[in-house]
Each structure stands twice: as C-alpha cells, then as structure tokens.
N, C-alpha and C positions, 0 to 999 in steps of 0.2 A: 375669526376665520375657521372654517371647518376643515379638519385634516382628513384626507381620504383614508378609509379603513381598508385593511387587507381583504382581498377577495376570499370569501369563505366558501372554499370548495373542498370536497373530500373525494379521494380516488375510489373508483368502483372496481368490481372484478374485471371489467373490460379495460382497465387502465392501460395495459400493454398495447392493446389494439388501438386505443384512442391516441396513444402517444407514438404510434407508428412503429411498434416493435414486433408486430405479428402480421400475418397475411390473411386476407379473405379471398381464397382462390375463385369464389363464385362471382366476384364483382371486379377484381383487379387484374391487370394485364401481365403481371409477372413481378418477381421480387429480386431476381438476380441481376447484378451488374456484370458486364463482360470485362472484369478486371478486379483488382483487389482494392477494397475500400480502406481508407485510413481508419485507425481505431478512434472511436469517440473520445477516448481518454488522452489522445495525443495532445500535449500542451502547445504544440506548434500549429494547430489547425488554423487559427486566425491569421497567423503570419503567412502560412502556406497559401491560404485563399487570397490574401492581399498581394503576395508576390506573383501568383499566377495571373491575377486580374491585371496587375501592372504590366506584366510581360505581354499580355494580349492587347493592351491599350485600347484604341478605338475600334479594334476588330470585334470586341465583345460588348454586348449591352445586356445588363442583368435586370430582369423584371421581378419584383417581389409583390405578391398578393397580400392584401391587408391581413389575411388570416395566417400568414406565415410566421414561423418562429423568429424571435428577436435575433438569434445567432445568425440567421440567414439574411434577415431584413437589413442588417448593417452593411451588407455588400450590394444591395440593390441600387441601381442608378435611378430608378423611379419606383414608386409604390402606388397601388390603386386597386380598383376592382377589375374583374376579368376583361371587360370590354375596353376600359381606359388603357389597360396595359397592352392589349392587342393593337390599339390605335397608336400608342406610344412607340411600339416596335416598328410599325409601318412608317412612322415619321423619322426613322433612323436608317435610311437606306445604305449608309456607309458602313454599318455594322455587319460584318460577315456572319457573326454568331449571335443569336438571340437566346440567352439562357433564361428559361422561364421557370421561376420558382413559384409554382402554383400546381395545378392539376392538369390532367390530360386534355380535356376539352378546351382549356384556355390555350395550351400550346398549339392545338389544332387551329384555333381561331387566329392565332398569331401567324401561323404558316399560311393560312388563307389570305391574310391581308398584307403580307410582306412580299418582296420580290423573289423571283426564282433563284437569284444568286444568294439569298440569305438562308441560313440554316438554323432552324429552331431546335433547341436542345432541352429536354426535360431531365433533370439530374437523377430522378428515380422513376422508371417506367411503371412502378406500382402506385404512383400518385394518380389515382383515378378519381372518379366522383360517383358516389353511390346513386345520386339522383340521376345523373346522365345515363348511368347503366340501367336505369329502370325503364328506358324506352329504347328498344333496338329497332333497326331498320325493318326487320322481318315483322315484328309486332305492329309497327305503325302501318306498314303496307297492308297487313291483314285488317287493321282497323278501318283503313280507307275502303277496303272491299266491303266491310260491314256497312259503312255509310252509303256506299254505292247501291248495295242491295236494298237498303232502306229507302232509296230514292232521294237522298238529301245531299249527296256528295257535291253536286253542283252549287249548293247553297252555302257550303262550308269553306271557310278560309282558315288555314292553319296558322297559328301564332306560336312560335317556339321560343322558350326562354333561352337566354345566352348560355345557361348551364345545361347544354345538350351537346351530343356528339356531332361531328361533322356530317355524318350520315343523316341525322335528323334535320340539321340545318339545310342539307341538300334537298331532302324530301319537301321541306317547307318552301324552298325557293322554286322547286319544280311544280308545286301545286298552287302557286300564286300567293304565297303567304310571306310573312315577315318575321324577323327576330325581335325580341324585346329584352330589356334589362329590368331590374327591379325598380329603376327610377323612371322609365318611360313606358311602363306596361299599359297605362291608360291611353297614352297617345297611340300606341300600337293597336290596341283594341278598338279605339275610335275609328282608326283607318280601316281595320278589318271589317267592321260592321258597315262601312261605306261600300265595301266590295261585295259583301254577301250578307246572308241573314243569320248565319251561325258561325261560331268559332270552335275549332279543335285546338285546345291549349295544351302544349307539351313542355316539359314533362312534369312540372310542379303544380299539383292541384291547388295548393294553398295560395300561391301568388295569383293564379287565375281567379280563384273564388274571391279572395280578398279584394282584388282590383274591381271585379264585376259588381260586387255587393257594396263595398265601402265607397267606391269612387264613381261608379256608373249608374247607381240606383236600381240595379237588378235585385231580385230576391234569390234566396237559396234554392227556391223551387225552379228558378230559371237554369240552374246548374245541375248537370248529371255527371256521375263519375264512371269513366270507362276503365274497366279492369282488364288488362290484356291477358290475364291468366284464366279468364272465364269465357265461355262461348258467347259470342256477340257482345263481349265486354261486360256481360252481366246485365245488359239492358234490353228492353223490349223495343220493337220498332216504334211503338207509340211514344215511349219515353224519349227516344232519339229525335223524333219529329217535333216533339213539343219543346225540346231544350233550346236555349240560346247559346249556352256555354257547355261544351263537351270537354270535361276536364280529364286529363290522363291521370291514372292512379300512380303518381310519383310524389316524392317528397324529399326534403333535405334531412339527413339523419341528425344533423346538429340542431337546426331550428325546430324540427318536428318533435323534439323531446320536451320543449317547454310546454307547460300545462297551465290551466286556469288556477290550479292549486299553487303553482309557483308564484303567480301574480298575487293571489290572496295572501300567501305566506309573507311575501316581502312587504306588502302594505302593512301587515300587522307588526312586523319586526322594525320597520323604519317609517314612522309616521311622517306624512308629507312627501314621500318619495314619488318621483316621476318615473313611470314605467315606459321605457322606450324599446320597441321591438322591431325586428325585421319582418317584412311582409311574407316571408317564407314560413312564418309561424302559423299554427292552426288558427282557424277563424275565431274561435272563442277566446284565444289569447290576444289576438289583434283587437277584438271588440272590447276587451277589458283594459287594454293599454291606453296610456295618455297620448303617446306619439308613436307613429309607425313610419318607417322609411328605410331606404337602401343603406348600404354600408357608408357611402359618402354622406348621406343625410344624417346618419347617426353621428359621424365624426364632426360634421359642421354644427349640429345641434348642441353637442357637448362643448364645442369651442365657444359658442355664443352664450351658453348658460351662465347665469350670474354666480359669483363666488358664494359658497355656502349652500348651494342647491344640492338636492339629493336625487340620485338617479340609479335605477335598476335596469340593466341592459340585457336584452334577449338576443344575443348573437354569439359568434364564436369567441372562445375564451382568450385566445392570444390577442385579439383586437381589444377586448374589454380591458385586459390587463394593461395594454399599451396606452389606451386613452386615459385610464385611471392614473397611471404614472405621469402622464403629460399634464394632468390637471389636479394637482394636490390640494387646490383650494376648494374642490368639490368632492362630495362623497359619491363615488361611483362604484357600484357593486354588480356582481354577476347575478342574473335573474334566478338561476337554478343553484342548488346547493352542491351538486355533484359536477365532476369534471365533464367538460363539453368541448374538447378540442375537435377539429375536423381531422379524423383519423388518417385519411389519405394525404391531406395537405401536409400533415406533420411528418410524412415520410421524407420530404425534402429537408434534410438536416445538414449540418455543417460538413460531416464526412462526405455525403453525396455531392455537395456543392464543390468541395475541394477536389474530389475525384474528377468531376466534370471539367472544372476550370483547368486543372493540371493536364488532363488528357488533351484538351483543345490547345493549350500552350505548347504541347509536344507535337502538335500536328495530327492528333488522332480524333476524328469526329465520332462522338459517342451519343447514343440515345437520341438520334435525330427523329423528330416528329414530322412526317411528310404526308400530306393529304393528296390522294390521286386526283388527276386532272378533272375528270368528270364531276366527282364529288365537290371538288373545289369550286368549279364554275357555278353550280347551282347553289351551293352554300354562300358563295360571295354575292350572288344575286339577291338572296334573302337578306344578307347583311346590308347590302346597298339600299334595299327598300327601307330598312330601319333608318339608315343615315339620311334618307330623303324625307323622313317624317316631319311634318310641320312642327 
C-alpha cells in the first residue's frame, strides 16, 4: 500500500493575501465587520461556534464550499460546489438564516433561489471572487453595444458561468441566455448554439475555450478573446463576425496559475502520476492533463481510483489537502509547488463564522446578501433555463 505523501508547497511573498490576511480594495467589497471579531487565538472558538449553532437550531443552515478551510467546514450542514449549495439552501425553506461559507456570488445565487422570508448571510463581506469581478454590468453592456454595431448581436447567445455576479446573471437572462457550471458547460453551449450562431461566454475564458475545443470539436481559431479594457474589446469587426465563441477576458486566479511546466515537473518527479485538473485551467494545461473535470468530478474520480495510484491535482489547495487526507492509500499531491489557496474564500475563517453565528443567535442580522427584485427576476430566469437543460 502506498502512503500519501505530504503536500509539497512553499509560501510565497503573497502568502498573507492568499491566506486571507490582507485586502485587495480594487476587487473586494470591504473588510470591516460591524462589530468586534473574536481573536483567532481564542481557544474557545470551536465551542462558541457549536453553542451558537445549537442555540439557533433549525433556524440556521450552514453551507460550506469545497474550497473552504477545514476549521469552517466542520460546522457546515452540507458541502459542495456553488450551485449545489444554492440549490441545497432553496431546499430548506424552514431555515430562516442561510449562512454561506463561500464567496459573494455564491451567496447572491442562494438569495435568488431561496424564499423572501429567508436571509442569506456572508460571514465576511470581503469574500469576493476575482473572476466574478472581472466582468461588470457596465463592461458587459458596452460589449453588447460593440456586438450590435458589428451587426451580430441578434446571432449571439450569452452563456455565463455560475461564477459571476447577480448583475451578469441578470444580463444573461435578459438577453435570452443561460447559466452553466463546470460540469454542464457543454450542455449549456449545445443549447445556446441551437438558439443562435455565436456565444458570448462570461466571465471565464478558459472554461469556455476548453469546452468548445475539447468537447465540441471547435478549433482555437473559432474562439476570440474580448478584452473589456480595450476599444471594441481589442477585436476587429471581421474577427467578431468570423468567431463562434466570443470569450470574455476573465480567469480564476487559483486555476490560472497552473502551467505546462507544473505538469511536466510533476511527471518527472512522480513517474506514473495521473494529472487531474479543473477546466478553469489554461488550455495548454488541460491538453497536457490525463483527466479534466469539475470539483465534484475530481472528488469522485479520486474516490474511485485504485489503492496505490498516484495523482497530481490542479485545483484549490484546501480541497486537495482534504481529499489527500481522506485517501491515505493513494499518493495525492498538489500540482504546483507553491501555495494556491483561494485568497478571498479563505477570508471566511472561524472568527468570522463565530461572529456571524453569535450575532444571529442574539437576534442581530449581519452581513445580509440581498439581490434587488429586478436583478433577481432576470437572474432567476437564466438559472431556470439552466435547470431546464436536457
């Protein structure tokens, strides 16, 4: 039997940011809580969280994303990816409070799918998503104007990744498009191409490109990259008219760091290793991998893998550590040599969770995430189109 090796990662100069101890004011919504946080060194944090959760009883439902810290995951009623958790929240109408241990767009989706009587709470409002922040409502509206001026807007169907703001989901719903996850992106694109001739894929270029080329038989030349920071997206009218996939220039800061060198290096270090990566990785990384799939796919693949097999995983480090600990009969390592936490996801730590739960237990509603009515209606329309996909 092969014993799992410790994950070989070294902290970088960005470690404090990656561990959620600093702020990036350009992409995050704020860092202050309207109250005093418990000290991270408080030895009673676990007991305080447990006591507050017990006091709330069925009134609270705690959701924990797969990329969340272990110290927080232990208090989650359910774990999963962003869409699974939003649906789980909607399936618990008796819960007055939904405490979402994830990031901002996930809490928005939960608010969209739950009842008006339910209140969604994000323990730290600074838990944003850099990818979601790469596409704003104003930028996407300007992009649509560019497509209109090029004479192709009527042919374009927007498909937005779940990892997007409520505003972008609403734009998608309003313009006849649908939402997708990393596991159903092909089904969403198949549907979109039945509705129109082109797709505007938001906001992750890599998932869009990888799905189009790997799963749908398109070429890289069928895809163009729209850069919202350049006039006309940095594209000519001819390029827009010739393209099948118009990819937004966005990416995941975690998955985007994996490189072809990472894959080559791990194959040299561990002969016979299976490389398993998330489709948010760059195209050259996905092309060099042995297996590609969503977070749920990664978990299930490792569960089904034979004892003694070797795996290098290209996704967020908290998840990789968790699955490595769960399968000591397999050698599971992190694809990169340096720290690769989701910096904003890691802002939801035990002090923030304790603060949120204790506040709710005392009758104080904090950090509520609430989507306005109009945005919610169009965003829900886009989500319902996804739910109706064959």
